[in-house]
C-alpha positions in Angstrom: -15.8 -26.1 -7.9 -13.4 -26.8 -10.8 -9.9 -27.8 -9.7 -6.5 -27.5 -11.2 -3.2 -29.2 -10.3 -0.7 -26.6 -11.3 -0.3 -22.8 -11.4 2.3 -22.0 -14.0 4.4 -18.8 -14.3 4.7 -19.0 -18.1 6.7 -16.1 -19.4 7.1 -12.3 -19.4 8.2 -9.8 -22.1 8.8 -6.1 -22.6 7.8 -4.9 -26.1 9.7 -1.6 -26.7 7.7 -0.9 -29.9 4.3 -1.4 -28.3 5.7 0.0 -25.0 4.0 -2.8 -23.0 5.1 -5.3 -20.4 3.2 -8.6 -20.5 3.0 -11.2 -17.7 1.7 -14.6 -18.7 0.4 -17.3 -16.4 -1.8 -20.4 -16.7 -3.7 -23.1 -14.8 -2.6 -26.5 -16.0 -1.7 -24.9 -19.4 -5.5 -24.8 -20.0 -6.6 -21.5 -18.7 -4.3 -18.7 -19.7 -3.9 -15.2 -18.3 -2.0 -12.1 -19.6 -1.6 -9.1 -17.4 -0.3 -6.0 -19.2 1.3 -2.7 -18.3 1.3 0.2 -20.8 4.2 2.6 -20.5 3.8 6.3 -21.4 4.6 7.1 -25.0 6.9 10.1 -24.3 9.0 8.5 -21.6 12.6 7.7 -22.5 13.5 4.1 -21.7 16.8 2.5 -20.8 16.3 -0.9 -22.2 19.9 -1.9 -21.7 20.2 -1.8 -17.9 21.8 -5.1 -16.8 19.4 -5.6 -13.9 16.2 -5.1 -15.9 15.6 -8.9 -16.6 15.8 -9.7 -12.8 13.4 -6.9 -12.1 10.9 -8.1 -14.7 11.2 -11.7 -13.3 10.3 -10.4 -9.8 7.4 -8.4 -11.2 6.2 -11.6 -13.0 6.3 -13.6 -9.7 4.6 -10.8 -7.6 1.8 -10.5 -10.2 0.8 -14.1 -10.1 -1.0 -13.8 -6.8 -4.1 -12.4 -8.5 -4.4 -15.5 -10.7 -3.1 -18.1 -8.4 -5.8 -17.4 -5.9 -8.6 -18.3 -8.3 -8.1 -22.0 -7.5 -5.0 -22.2 -5.3 -3.4 -25.3 -7.0 -1.0 -27.3 -4.9 1.8 -27.3 -7.4 3.6 -24.0 -8.5 5.7 -24.2 -11.6 8.1 -21.4 -12.7 9.1 -21.5 -16.3 10.2 -17.8 -16.5 13.4 -18.0 -14.4 15.4 -19.8 -11.7 14.9 -19.6 -7.9 17.4 -20.6 -5.2 16.2 -21.6 -1.8 16.4 -18.1 -0.2 14.3 -16.7 -3.1 11.8 -19.5 -3.0 11.4 -18.9 0.8 10.8 -15.2 0.2 8.0 -15.9 -2.3 6.5 -18.6 -0.1 6.2 -16.1 2.8 5.1 -13.2 0.6 2.2 -15.3 -0.9 1.2 -16.9 2.4 1.2 -13.8 4.6 0.2 -11.5 1.7 -2.9 -13.6 1.1 -3.8 -14.0 4.7 -7.0 -12.0 4.5 -8.0 -14.0 1.4 -7.4 -17.3 3.2 -9.4 -16.1 6.2 -12.4 -14.8 4.2 -12.5 -18.0 2.1 -12.0 -20.3 5.1 -8.9 -21.9 3.5 -6.2 -23.7 5.3 -2.9 -22.2 4.1 -0.5 -24.5 5.9 1.8 -26.1 3.5 -0.1 -24.7 0.5 2.4 -22.3 -1.0 5.5 -24.0 -2.3 7.6 -22.2 -4.8 10.1 -24.6 -6.5 13.8 -24.4 -5.8 15.3 -24.7 -9.3 18.9 -23.4 -8.7 21.5 -24.1 -6.1 23.3 -20.8 -6.9 23.0 -18.0 -4.4 24.2 -14.9 -6.2 23.3 -11.7 -4.3 24.1 -8.4 -5.9 26.9 -6.3 -4.5 25.7 -4.1 -1.6 25.4 -0.3 -2.0 25.7 2.4 0.7 22.4 4.3 0.7 23.6 7.1 2.9 24.2 9.2 -0.3 22.0 12.1 -1.4 19.1 10.9 -3.4 19.3 12.2 -7.0 15.8 11.6 -8.2 13.0 9.7 -6.4 10.0 8.0 -7.8 7.0 8.4 -5.4 4.0 6.1 -5.7 1.1 8.5 -5.3 -2.3 7.3 -4.1 -4.1 10.7 -3.7 -4.4 10.5 0.1 -2.7 12.2 3.0 0.1 9.7 3.3 1.7 10.0 -0.2 1.0 13.8 -0.1 3.0 14.0 3.2 5.8 11.9 1.7 6.0 14.2 -1.3 6.1 17.3 0.9 8.8 15.8 3.2 10.9 15.1 0.1 10.3 18.7 -1.1 11.3 20.1 2.3 14.5 17.9 2.1 15.3 19.1 -1.4 15.0 15.7 -2.9 14.0 15.9 -6.6 10.9 13.7 -7.3 8.5 12.4 -9.8 5.1 11.1 -8.8 4.0 7.6 -10.0 0.5 6.2 -10.5 -0.9 2.9 -11.9 -4.0 3.7 -13.9 -4.4 7.4 -14.5 -7.2 9.2 -12.6 -8.5 12.8 -12.7 -8.0 13.1 -9.0 -4.3 12.2 -9.3 -3.9 14.7 -12.2 -5.5 17.4 -10.1 -3.3 16.7 -7.1 -0.1 16.6 -9.2 -1.0 20.0 -10.5 -1.5 21.3 -7.0 1.9 19.9 -6.0 3.4 21.2 -9.2 5.2 17.9 -9.8 5.5 15.7 -12.9 3.6 12.4 -12.8 4.2 9.2 -14.6 0.9 7.3 -15.3 1.2 3.6 -16.3 -1.8 1.6 -17.6 -2.5 -1.8 -16.0 -4.9 -4.3 -17.5 -5.8 -7.4 -15.6 -6.3 -10.6 -17.6 -10.1 -10.6 -18.5 -10.4 -14.3 -17.8 -10.2 -13.7 -14.1 -13.5 -11.9 -14.1 -15.2 -14.8 -15.9 -13.7 -17.3 -13.4 -14.9 -15.2 -10.5 -18.4 -15.2 -11.9 -18.2 -19.0 -12.3 -17.3 -19.5 -8.6 -13.5 -19.2 -8.4 -12.0 -17.9 -5.2 -11.6 -14.1 -4.9 -10.2 -11.7 -2.4 -7.4 -9.4 -1.3 -3.9 -9.7 -2.7 -0.6 -8.1 -1.6 -0.9 -5.3 -4.1 1.7 -3.1 -2.5 4.4 -5.8 -3.1 3.4 -5.9 -6.8 3.5 -2.1 -7.1 6.8 -2.2 -5.4 8.4 -4.5 -7.9 6.9 -2.4 -10.7 8.5 0.8 -9.4 11.9 -1.0 -9.4 11.3 -1.9 -13.1 10.2 1.7 -13.8 13.2 3.1 -12.0 15.6 1.0 -14.0 13.9 2.0 -17.2 13.6 5.7 -16.5 16.7 6.4 -14.4 15.4 6.9 -10.9 17.8 6.0 -8.1 15.1 5.5 -5.4 11.5 4.9 -4.8 9.6 6.3 -1.7 6.6 4.5 -0.4 4.3 5.9 2.2 3.6 3.1 4.7 3.3 4.3 8.3 4.4 2.3 11.3 0.8 1.2 12.3 0.5 -0.8 9.0 2.3 -3.6 10.9 -0.7 -4.0 13.2 -2.8 -7.0 12.3 -6.6 -7.5 12.2 -7.4 -11.0 13.4 -5.9 -14.4 14.3 -6.6 -17.2 11.9 -5.1 -20.8 12.2 -2.1 -19.5 14.0 -1.5 -16.5 11.7 -1.9 -12.8 12.5 -3.9 -11.8 9.5 -3.0 -8.2 8.4 -4.9 -6.5 5.6 -1.8 -4.3 5.2 0.8 -7.0 5.5 2.6 -6.0 2.3 2.9 -2.5 3.8 4.2 -3.7 7.1 7.7 -3.3 8.4 8.3 -7.1 8.0 7.3 -7.0 4.3 9.3 -3.7 3.7 12.4 -5.3 5.2 12.0 -8.4 3.2 11.4 -6.5 0.0 14.4 -4.2 0.5 16.7 -7.2 1.1 15.3 -9.1 -1.9 15.7 -6.1 -4.2 19.3 -5.5 -2.9 20.3 -9.2 -3.1 18.6 -10.4 -6.3 17.5 -7.4 -8.4 19.7 -4.3 -8.3 22.0 -2.2 -6.1 21.0 0.9 -8.2 17.6 1.7 -6.7 17.0 2.4 -3.0 13.7 1.0 -1.7 12.7 3.7 0.8 9.9 4.8 3.0 9.9 8.2 4.8 6.8 7.5 6.9 7.8 4.3 8.6 8.8 6.1 11.9 5.5 8.0 12.0 2.1 7.1 13.3 -1.1 7.9 11.4 -1.9 10.6 13.9 1.5 12.3 13.2 1.0 12.0 9.5 -2.5 13.6 9.8 -0.9 16.5 11.8 1.6 17.1 9.1 -1.1 16.9 6.4 -3.1 19.5 8.3 -0.4 22.1 7.6 -1.0 21.8 3.8 -4.5 23.3 3.2 -3.9 23.5 -0.6 -4.7 19.8 -0.8 -7.8 19.7 1.4 -10.4 20.0 -1.3 -8.7 17.5 -3.7 -7.2 14.7 -1.6 -9.0 11.6 -0.7 -8.3 8.2 0.9 -11.7 6.7 0.2 -11.1 3.6 -2.0 -14.5 4.1 -3.7 -12.6 6.4 -6.0 -10.3 3.7 -7.3 -12.7 1.0 -8.4 -12.1 -0.3 -11.8 -15.2 1.4 -13.2 -14.6 5.1 -12.6 -17.2 6.8 -10.5 -19.7 9.2 -12.1 -18.9 12.9 -12.6 -19.6 14.9 -9.5 -19.5 11.9 -7.1 -18.2 12.9 -3.6 -14.6 12.2 -3.0 -15.4 10.7 0.4 -18.3 8.2 0.5 -18.8 8.8 4.2 -19.7 5.2 5.0 -16.4 3.1 4.8 -13.7 2.5 7.4 -11.2 4.8 5.7 -13.7 7.7 5.7 -14.6 7.1 9.3 -11.0 6.8 10.4 -9.7 9.7 8.3 -12.5 12.0 9.6 -11.4 11.4 13.2 -7.7 12.1 12.3 -8.6 15.3 10.5 -10.9 16.3 13.4 -8.0 16.0 15.8 -6.1 18.8 14.1 -8.6 20.9 12.1 -11.7 23.0 13.0 -15.0 21.2 12.6 -16.0 23.6 9.7 -12.9 22.6 7.8 -13.3 18.9 8.3 -17.0 19.0 7.5 -16.2 20.9 4.3 -13.7 18.3 3.3 -16.1 15.4 3.8 -19.3 17.2 2.8 -20.9 16.2 6.2 -20.1 15.7 9.8 -19.5 12.0 10.2 -19.6 12.2 14.0 -23.3 12.9 13.6 -24.0 9.7 11.7 -25.4 7.1 14.1 -25.1 4.4 11.4 -21.3 4.6 11.8 -21.4 3.7 15.5 -20.6 0.0 14.9 -17.7 0.9 12.7 -16.3 3.4 15.2 -16.5 0.7 17.9 -14.4 -1.5 15.7 -11.9 1.3 15.0 -11.6 2.0 18.8 -11.1 -1.7 19.5 -14.1 -2.1 21.8 -16.0 -4.5 19.5 -15.1 -7.0 16.9 -11.7 -6.4 15.2 -10.0 -3.8 13.2 -11.7 -3.5 9.8 -10.0 -5.0 6.7 -8.9 -1.7 5.4 -5.9 0.6 5.5 -6.7 2.2 8.8 -4.6 2.7 11.9 -4.5 1.1 15.3 -7.3 1.3 18.0 -4.9 3.6 20.0 -4.6 6.0 17.1 -8.4 6.1 16.6 -8.9 6.7 20.4 -6.2 9.4 20.5 -7.7 11.2 17.5 -11.2 11.2 19.1 -9.8 12.4 22.4 -8.3 15.4 20.6 -11.5 16.1 18.7 -14.0 15.4 21.5 -14.1 18.9 23.0 -14.0 20.9 19.8 -17.0 23.0 18.9 -19.0 21.2 16.2 -17.8 17.8 17.4 -18.7 17.7 21.1 -22.1 16.3 21.8 -22.4 14.4 18.5 -23.5 10.8 18.5 -20.0 9.4 17.9 -18.5 11.6 20.5 -21.1 10.7 23.1 -20.4 7.0 22.4 -16.7 7.7 22.7 -17.1 9.4 26.1 -19.3 6.4 27.2 -17.3 3.5 25.8 -13.7 4.6 25.5 -12.8 7.7 27.5 -13.2 6.1 31.0 -10.5 3.5 30.1 -8.1 6.1 28.8 -6.0 6.7 31.9 -3.3 8.8 30.4 -4.7 10.1 27.0 -2.2 13.0 26.8 0.7 10.6 27.2 -0.8 8.4 24.5 -1.0 11.4 22.1 2.6 12.4 22.9 3.7 8.8 22.3 1.9 8.7 18.9 3.4 12.0 17.9 7.0 10.9 18.7 8.8 9.3 15.7 10.2 5.8 16.2 13.6 5.6 14.5 15.0 2.2 15.5 13.8 0.5 12.3 14.8 3.3 9.9 18.0 3.5 7.9 20.2 6.6 8.4 19.2 8.0 5.0 15.6 8.3 6.2 16.6 9.9 9.5 18.6 12.5 7.5 15.6 13.3 5.3 13.3 13.7 8.3 15.9 16.1 9.9 16.2 18.1 6.7 12.4 18.3 6.6 12.4 19.5 10.3 10.3 16.6 11.5 13.1 15.5 13.9 
């Protein structure tokens, strides 16, 4: 494999006339990359916000993971800004833990690999801001699945004005925004084309901490468009890892975890801006609880989807099912919906009864935690999968199916207090939530 000595964060720019944000990187100043974002033509932009430069610098650093991972050079060079030790430590951890799955799947030793340079001795945190105030206008990253829909409905119930946000427009998002009767900002994102050529030539490839990158973009968007908060939709089980590797707990969802959220919030407050609250209304809730809340909004049933097959770079053909029925997210989501909805409703949503599909038996065993490890996908904990199937097992249309028979054989005998497990999963955990989130959940009558 080709090798390179340095990964260089070259520069970034915001072009008001073209309405683009460009992030430039290189390998040894020989292979160059430009990632671009295209802003909506009709959106008013505040280009004079004093914290915009710091937000763009953070976006530049977060975006580099996609290009750094092609060859993982041992030297990282940052030309686009200055980093003090605390900032460099933040980026070292975000890259190391955020690329954990990538390291595991490519059998790479990550120890001592990521070293962002300390180029400034100045520690200059921004002044702190009290986020107990009422949110004036929230930006809500909207993925089209149950989680972001529930976040949006919580904010609606709490009377928080909101605008939905999506990278790369999609007809499913447009349809869901129409159902929600909410405005949506769609921003184009174009990866540097060179990365695809390098991958074909044998460069490393794999999962990156995309939620962190989107997080920093929402801060840029908020400063440009005047939002005072962003609300992500990361449930508490996103902190649960998948597999141990060289002393690291590898977590596909690490950049959605409580640890990452806390790090990001602190970094944004200290080094970017006090004017945007980085928030998450779902952190106290389990996947099971979120599914129960989603089940009370039937207007979304026919349009929502959590299946990632819908978001591939090449859009799926017209008429393709919204749920592929074969991936971990489909299998896990089916069990969650089956816990709270009649079998006819769930089968109608998915176009089939996944509990009848014997080919999914190995996948469900992984989801239950009785074989292998939790799939590298945004799925919940084994306890959540077990509790969902416990609730679904005796329902007409589900009882007696191949998956339920396997559940009764392999899982149910070891569930000593399943009702207590369900009760525990449906109880919010508030110890890691700021008072502002508790207030919102109270207003939405979830607490």
